[in-house]
C-alpha positions, 0 to 999 in steps of 0.5 A: 770488506764487511764492517769496514765502513769509513764511519766504523773505521774512524770510530775504531781508530779514534780519528777525525773524519774529513770529507764528504759525510755521504761516504761514511756508510761506504765500505772499503774494498781493501786496506794497504800500507804500500801505495803501489798496491792501492786499487779502486775502493781501497783504504791507504794507511800512510805509515812513514818508514825510516827514510820515507814519508809515506804521506807524499804518496797520498796523491798517487793513491787517490789517483789510483782510486783510493776511497780514503786515506788515514794520515797522522798529518793534518792535510787541511782542505782536500777534495778527497776524504781522509781520517786524521789520527794520532798514530797511523801505526796504531790505527792500522792495528785498530782497524785490523782488530775491527775486521778480525772481530767481524769474523765468527771463526777460531784464531790460533796464535803462535809465538816462540823464539824458534820455529814459529813459521814452520810450526804455523805451516804444520798447524795450517796443514793439519787444520786444513783437513777440516776447515777453511784456513787462512794463515800468516804469509811467510813471516808477516808477524810484526805490527805491520805484517799481522794486520796485513794478514788479517786484511787478506782473510777471505770472508769464508775463513773458519780458522786463522793461524796467526804468527806473532813475532816480537823483539822488544817488551810491550810488543806482544800485547799490541799484537795479541790484542788484535788477534784475540786468539782462541788457542795460544801456542808457544814453541820454545824460549830460546836466546833470540833477541837477547840484545833486547830481552836480556834473559830467557826469563825476559823472553818468557815474560813477553811471549806469555803476554799473548795469553792475556788476550786469549778468548774465554775458555781458550786453550794454552798449548806449550812445548813441554820439553822446554825447561821454562815453558814446562813450569808454566802454571794456569793463566787466566784460570786455564791450565796449559797442555804440553807437547813433547817427549816427556812424561809431562806431555799430553801429546807425545812422540815415541819410536822416533826414527830418522829417515835422513833427509826424507823426514822422520818416522814416529808414533804420536799419542794424543791426549785421549790415548789414541796413537798413530804411526806417521812420517813427518815429511821434513827432516829434523827432530824439531819437525816432530815437535812441530807435528805435535803442536799441530796434533794438539791444535787439531785435537783442540778443534775437534779433528780426528786422529786420521785427519791429524795424521793426514795433515802432518804427512801432507805438509809441504816444504817452503823455500828457505825453511828446511826445503830440500833441493836435489840437483844433478850434483848436490843435495841442498838443505835450504834453511836460509830464511833466518837463524839463531844459535838454537835453530843453527844447531837444529839444522846441523842435526838435520845435516848430520842425518845425510849420507855422504859428505856434509857441508855447512855454509853458515852466515852471521846471526844478528841481534844476539847482544853482548854474547854474540861472539861466544854464541857464534863460536859455540855453533862452530864447536857444535858443527865440529862435535857433530862431524860436519866435514866442511864448515864455510863461515861467511861474515865478520861474526862467523870468523868466531864460528870458524875459530870454534870449529878449528879448535874443537876438532881437526876432523872438520875443515873450516874456512872463513869468507868475508862476504858472499862474493868471496864464497861464491868465487871459491865454491866451485873449487871447494865443493864436490859432487854428491855433497850435502849442503846446509845453507843458513844465516840471519835474514839480513845476510840474503843467503837465497843468492847462495842457494840459487848459485848452488842450484845452478852449479 
């Protein structure tokens, strides 16, 4: 890995090198925090988990061929080289920053309360029409995931599309100082992680910290349909450009026509006035917003309107994120990777586009703070207001969701299940052939199990 010699790594993480000084000029061939992934020539960074001391696996990594390890424990005299640091977590970020800065490339940084991953996928699809793109795998967007994404970059990367997720104050600067984005994109300011940020204004404050680490002459791209983001003025002397449906947006969508679960047709207008018709291939009005973010990023990096359109229409679906699964008996909207009230309601909107009976299988949403019961109830009310035929709520908090649906409308049948097992035992009796079924919950509910069961009915 270019520039990642043991000497440069030691300096970057302000560590103390112990071992054969003759190896200081050697480059590591990979950087990992999972001891099971070590290969010959790798650097192992020993980051302790909540229950596991990673340092106990150091002998295994040396046996597997690790060139060196990074430790916050003084290992004493060893027959292998190691770098002693104050914090291995911070060292991981420092080493990732060293590697990121060795690339002559553009970085697109993405954050927001909802839609980071789907927006990342859209932007990567658009930019891939012209550039060699590396993107965050899945949602590896935290203080461990971002460095791992960077270490996985091929050396011919021209654009990196990096997702950054935070849930506490101060985390964004630790991520954005590593990524140093050329383009900063914020999808929206919702209510996710209110338990820690307390208010939407607090979320805005933290998310916009990304821009403080933007490269000179960078580009700020914000959702102009978000009430808080629409009022953001110049930062570091750079005026934001906005995407959305409002008159304040330089990248706009008009003539929006839902095509059911096949996606959405629309006309996209770019900043220079160029327009084109396209079909966003995944359902939901929120996907049009993602397409506009992709158009804005593509425009900033010199793509033509034809290239932008090709990238939007070529967007692949990904499991757990608006993925449509068609079986002989059912149509399943697999959106189960994660959930918060805004994304729940957006997914209900998508389900409402379906033809036939509409079933929502929803689970608990986490990290909503003291208003968690009220927010779950509001989702149930929203489902009833929007004509969902059957709501299945799974988990303790979803009892509130079911109650909200029942009190809002008798037209929506609402059933509560204590856990997944209870629902799985009952589903054959309550589902009907031809049902359109949304599956969504917070990641910790592990709802892919439900998607698998529905797929095999």
